[in-house]
N, C-alpha and C positions, 0 to 999 in steps of 0.2 A: 504495499500499499504506500504511495504517495502522497506526502502532503504539500501542498502548493503553498498555502495561503496560511494565515494565522488563525486561531478561533479566539473569539472574546469571551469573558467570564459568563456573564449571561447566558449564552446560547449553551454554552459548556456543561453549566450546572443545569438547564432544561433539558436537553439531550440525556445526559447521565443520571439525572434524577430516577430515570426507573429502575437503575441499578443500586440505587442508593448511596450514589455517589455524588460528592460536593466539593468544589474547589476553593481555596481559598489562597491569598497571598501572604506569605510569612516575611515580614519585613525584616525582624532580627536577623532570621538566616538567610534573607536574599534568595530565598525560593519558592516555587508554586507548590500547592499542594493537594493530594488528591485524598479525601477523607472518608471513609466506609468503616462505620463502625468503629473498633479500635484500631483497625490497621490504615495506614498513612505511607503514600509515596510521595518523594521529593524528586523534582526535577528542576532544571535552571529556568524554563519557560513554559506556559500554559500549555503550549502545542506539546511539547515533550510527556508531560504528565498525563496528557489525554492520551497518547500512542503507548505510553506504560502502563495503563486502565486496560487498553484493550488487548495488551499482549499479556499482562501479568493475572488480572481479574477477571477477563471474560474468556471463556475456553473456546477454543476454536470449533468449528461446526464440522463435522466427520461426515462425508459424505458417503 
């Protein structure tokens, strides 16, 4: 999957809410975080953390 554009915070939160994931910026650490229950993913950009959610928290569909 190739991401050509960045994603904005509000649409990311809307899209991923069905998975119980929310995104927020941690200014102290200088990272974006994806939060689901007690689990947290941290990445440098919002786009990177969205991609990490898809890779690490969403299981691939087997055909």
